[in-house]
C-alpha positions in Angstrom: -45.0 -92.1 5.1 -44.1 -94.2 8.0 -45.2 -94.5 11.6 -42.4 -94.9 14.0 -41.7 -95.0 17.7 -38.8 -93.1 19.1 -37.4 -92.9 15.6 -38.9 -89.8 14.1 -37.0 -87.5 11.8 -34.1 -85.7 13.2 -34.9 -82.8 10.8 -32.1 -80.8 9.5 -29.4 -83.1 10.6 -29.2 -85.7 7.8 -26.7 -85.6 4.9 -27.6 -87.5 1.8 -25.0 -88.4 -0.8 -26.1 -89.0 -4.3 -24.2 -90.7 -7.1 -23.3 -88.6 -10.0 -25.9 -90.1 -12.3 -28.6 -89.4 -9.7 -27.5 -85.9 -9.2 -27.5 -85.2 -13.0 -31.1 -86.4 -13.1 -32.1 -84.0 -10.3 -30.4 -81.1 -12.2 -32.3 -82.0 -15.3 -35.6 -82.0 -13.4 -34.8 -78.7 -11.7 -34.1 -77.1 -15.1 -37.6 -78.2 -16.4 -40.8 -76.4 -16.7 -41.6 -76.3 -13.0 -45.0 -75.6 -11.6 -47.7 -74.6 -14.0 -50.4 -73.3 -11.7 -51.3 -69.8 -10.6 -48.6 -67.8 -8.8 -49.0 -65.7 -5.6 -52.4 -65.7 -3.9 -55.1 -66.6 -6.4 -58.6 -65.4 -5.8 -59.7 -69.1 -5.6 -58.7 -72.5 -7.0 -60.7 -73.3 -10.1 -60.6 -76.5 -12.1 -61.5 -76.6 -15.9 -62.8 -80.2 -15.3 -66.4 -79.7 -14.3 -66.5 -83.2 -12.7 -63.8 -82.2 -10.2 -65.0 -82.2 -6.6 -62.5 -80.6 -4.2 -61.8 -82.1 -0.8 -63.7 -80.4 1.9 -61.9 -78.9 4.9 -62.7 -81.5 7.7 -61.8 -79.1 10.5 -62.6 -75.7 11.9 -60.2 -72.8 12.1 -58.0 -71.8 13.8 -55.1 -74.0 13.0 -52.3 -74.1 15.6 -48.8 -73.6 14.3 -46.3 -76.4 15.1 -47.6 -77.2 18.6 -51.0 -78.0 20.0 -52.2 -79.3 23.4 -55.2 -81.6 24.0 -58.2 -80.1 25.7 -58.3 -83.0 28.1 -54.7 -82.7 29.3 -52.9 -79.4 28.6 -49.6 -81.2 29.5 -50.1 -83.6 26.5 -48.7 -81.8 23.5 -48.3 -82.6 19.8 -45.5 -81.2 17.8 -45.3 -80.9 14.0 -41.8 -80.4 12.5 -40.7 -79.6 8.9 -37.4 -79.8 7.2 -37.8 -76.4 5.5 -40.2 -73.6 5.1 -39.6 -73.2 1.4 -39.7 -76.1 -1.1 -39.1 -76.3 -4.8 -41.7 -77.9 -7.1 -40.8 -81.6 -7.5 -38.9 -81.7 -4.2 -40.0 -83.7 -1.1 -41.8 -82.0 1.7 -40.7 -83.9 4.9 -42.6 -83.6 8.1 -42.8 -85.4 11.4 -45.7 -85.4 13.9 -44.8 -86.4 17.5 -46.6 -86.9 20.7 -44.3 -84.9 22.9 -46.4 -85.2 26.1 -46.5 -87.8 28.9 -49.9 -89.4 28.0 -51.4 -91.2 25.1 -53.5 -89.5 22.5 -55.9 -90.9 19.9 -55.1 -90.2 16.3 -57.0 -90.9 13.0 -54.1 -92.4 11.1 -51.4 -91.0 8.8 -53.7 -89.9 6.1 -55.8 -87.5 8.2 -54.1 -84.4 6.7 -54.9 -81.6 4.2 -52.5 -79.9 1.7 -53.9 -76.5 1.2 -53.2 -73.4 -0.9 -53.8 -69.9 0.4 -56.4 -68.0 -1.7 -58.5 -64.9 -1.6 -61.4 -67.2 -0.6 -59.3 -68.7 2.3 -57.4 -72.0 2.5 -58.4 -74.7 0.0 -57.2 -78.2 -0.5 -55.3 -78.7 -3.7 -56.7 -82.2 -4.1 -60.1 -83.6 -5.1 -61.9 -86.2 -7.1 -62.3 -86.0 -10.9 -65.1 -88.6 -11.0 -67.8 -86.2 -9.9 -68.2 -87.6 -6.4 -66.9 -86.3 -3.1 -64.1 -88.4 -1.5 -63.4 -88.9 2.2 -59.9 -89.6 3.3 -59.3 -92.9 5.2 -59.3 -92.6 9.0 -58.7 -95.2 11.7 -58.4 -94.6 15.4 -55.2 -95.6 17.0 -53.3 -94.7 20.2 -50.1 -92.7 20.0 -48.0 -93.0 23.1 -45.3 -90.6 24.2 -42.8 -90.1 21.4 -45.0 -92.0 18.9 -46.0 -90.2 15.7 -46.0 -90.2 11.9 -43.4 -89.2 9.3 -44.3 -88.0 5.8 -42.2 -87.4 2.7 -44.6 -85.8 0.1 -43.2 -85.1 -3.4 -44.6 -81.7 -4.4 -45.8 -82.8 -7.8 -49.4 -83.3 -9.0 -49.1 -87.0 -9.7 -47.3 -87.8 -6.5 -49.8 -86.0 -4.3 -52.6 -87.7 -6.1 -51.2 -91.1 -5.4 -50.1 -90.5 -1.8 -53.3 -91.8 -0.3 -53.9 -95.5 -1.0 -57.3 -96.7 -2.0 -58.5 -93.2 -3.1 -58.6 -91.8 -6.6 -57.5 -88.2 -6.2 -56.3 -85.5 -8.6 -54.7 -82.1 -8.1 -56.5 -79.3 -10.0 -55.5 -76.7 -11.0 -51.8 -77.6 -11.2 -49.6 -76.5 -8.3 -48.3 -73.0 -8.5 -45.7 -70.9 -6.6 -47.2 -69.4 -3.5 -48.1 -70.1 0.2 -49.3 -73.6 1.1 -49.7 -75.4 4.3 -49.8 -79.0 5.6 -52.5 -79.5 8.3 -52.9 -82.6 10.4 -56.4 -82.7 11.8 -56.6 -86.2 13.2 -55.7 -85.8 16.9 -58.8 -86.4 19.1 -59.4 -83.6 21.6 -56.9 -81.3 20.0 -57.1 -78.5 17.4 -55.7 -79.1 14.0 -51.9 -78.4 13.8 -50.3 -77.0 10.7 -47.1 -75.8 9.1 -46.9 -73.3 6.2 -44.4 -73.4 3.4 -43.7 -71.5 0.3 -43.7 -73.5 -2.9 -41.2 -72.2 -5.4 -42.0 -72.9 -9.1 
């Protein structure tokens, strides 16, 4: 996850060449067990570990899709882009958030996001703490000028998502499963949360 200025992802336009050995490793991984969590839309997300405390949703619905405007300046807009709307378990979910307006906005840093699963009880974060205590994600106010923003590359695997936030002990429970998920950035001051849905394929 990197913050950049005028250098955000040109999504969909990059071509990556892998050496044969690296490609073979990817094929081996793709042929593995895949996601082990519930498929479809589960009634809720339950964890067998009684000490697990799921991350709260730090924002109110509704979540704007892809584009949001600040309440103080409707001409100041924030855009969230994704490389794909369907991702395989173990692949990288690549996103870019960009201030596409003419004025500055205040953001809470690159970790002010939720990774949620759609359930019968509503959207729930897949992450939480296994030590019996609630965890708050790190936030720090900073200004994002025009064309400033954040880039993320999140590997859709339990251990990788658990380690994506430095200084926090997180776990994913239950394991990821095939179904509808969404990434929500809720850290723009005076703007609604902005999200992008994606299907996780097991």
